[in-house]
C-alpha positions, 0 to 999 in steps of 0.5 A: 289695173282696176279692182274689178279688172283684177276681179274678172280676171280671177274669175275668169282663171279659176272658172277656166280651171274648174272646167278643165277639171270637170271635163277630166273628170267627166273623161274618166268616168268610165262605163255607165255602171260607174255613173252613180259616183258622186257628183262634184258641185262645181258651184260650190267649189267655184264660191270657195276658191274665189273667196279665198283667191280675192279675200283670203277668206278660207273655204267651210270645211265639210265637217264642222268641228266638234264643241269643246267639252266644258271641262268638269271643275275639280277641287285643289287638293292642294288647298285645305279649306278652313274648319267650320264653326259648331253649331249656334248654341243659345244661352237661353237653352236647357242643358239637355236641349240639343241644337240640331242641323237637318240639312244633309248637305253642307254646301246646300246649306251654306249657298242657302245661308249666304244667298242674299235673296234668302232669309238673313241669319238669325232669322227665328220662328216662334210657333204659339199654340192657342186653345181657348180664349176666355172673355174675363179670366181664364179657367182652364190650364190651355186657356188665355184670357182675352186681356192677355191674348191682347197683350201678346199680340201687341207685344209682338207687333211692338217687337217687330214680329209678323205672323206668316202662314205654314207654306211660307214656314215650310219654304223657310225651312227646307230652302231659307225662303225668305220670311220676316227676321222674326216671325211667328206662327199663330196656330189655334188647336182643335175645332172652333166655330167661325165666331171664335176666329172672327172675334179674336183673330180677323182684326189682326188680318185685317190691320196687319196682314197677320193669318192664323193657322187651325190645326183642324180635327177630322172627327167623323161626327163633325156636323155640315154646319160646322163644316161649312163655318171652315169653308167660309172661313177659307174663302175669307183668306186669313184662316190655313188649316192644317191636320190635327187628328181623326181620333185625336188625344189619344196615341198609339203606336200602332201602324194602322192607327197611326196610318188612320190618324195621319192619312185618315186627316188628309183624306178628310180634309180633302173630302170636307175642305178641300185642303191638303194639309202639309203639317201635322201638330201631334195631338197631346203632343204624342209622337214616336219614331213609326209615328214620324216615318209614316207622317213622311210617307203620306206627304206631311213636311213637318210635325209640331209638338207641345214642347216649348223648347226654343224658337226655330231657324234654318237648319237649327232645332232645339230637341233633347234625347233624354228627360229633364227631371227638371221638366218632366212633361217635355217628351224628348224628341231625339229618338224620333229621328226626324227634327222637322217632325218634332218642331217645339210650340210655346204655350199661349199662357206662357209665350208673352214671358219668353219674347225677349228670349226668343228675340234675343236668340235671334240677335245673338245667331245673326251675330256668330254668323256674321264672325264665322261668315269669312270662313263659311264663304272661303269654304263654299268657294273652295270646296262647294263653288266647283259643284254649285257655282257661285253664290247668287248676287242680290236680285233687284226687286 
């Protein structure tokens, strides 16, 4: 018998069976009051029966099976994770300078630390503050001579440093976002005319792409001409504006005063410069737990002191809890309770002499990370991977 005749015969048989079934059901239908019973889809039954009889294909079920739920990953209690190392301590830190970690979740920290698409362990940032740059010898304590300034900038470049902007810095400190492994923040305090930036910093932007940060004082008596010059610098693209107070160089631990300085800077910079600052450079280095709390409330992400303890790294900011008799001018930051709002800064006048210390701190930290890498990754696999997933692989650029 041919395949065609075989299939035709099955169709006739199945059709006859379904027809007889339909006649039987219609005969049992009863009175017209029962005619609203559900009608049988004979065509659908015929198709299903044909597929089953001819090709052994099962008919579709009326109700699909519910989707299988993904089981919640669990941590095996029988596996003991390795101990994580103590926080790295640089050989260059003074006895009272204590490195602080600020990322509360260990798993998030390890994921960011070892993500190959982010900054490598040992990536370091050196914030430097500038005030006046004198044409000849510096006559003020806060100033640096033009000659020494140029030596500092050339030395930074020769040692492999690259300047970054404030948003880059914030992204690095919060999420370990990719930045140069030796980075520097060039922060100019106070108000300056456009000429100051064009003469001293624009060359480095044109040649090396280095931005500079202006910690701007929003004095109420700022002239429109001065404000217009700042707008021109913003348009030029190489000056990054952050907040440096309104009254400036006067600290009062009073909520009304502090809100006027912190929120007042934001309001004035939005109005005058169309800029919303994310960093607050504490005027004169004055801060407190209350000022830090208010700074957070109004939206600042980071704050900077005038204390040059150390460079900083992701989840690593050295601070002190008590006064150091050998450095009485260094205000202890621990009581403020927020490392990201009390970040150290180097003075321009001695930054050159501490470049090797900064560079070697980064190298030391990278070497220490390499020693602990295997244990940290194993800890992540046991404790963190069930919650956060695997650490990402390198994404091709």
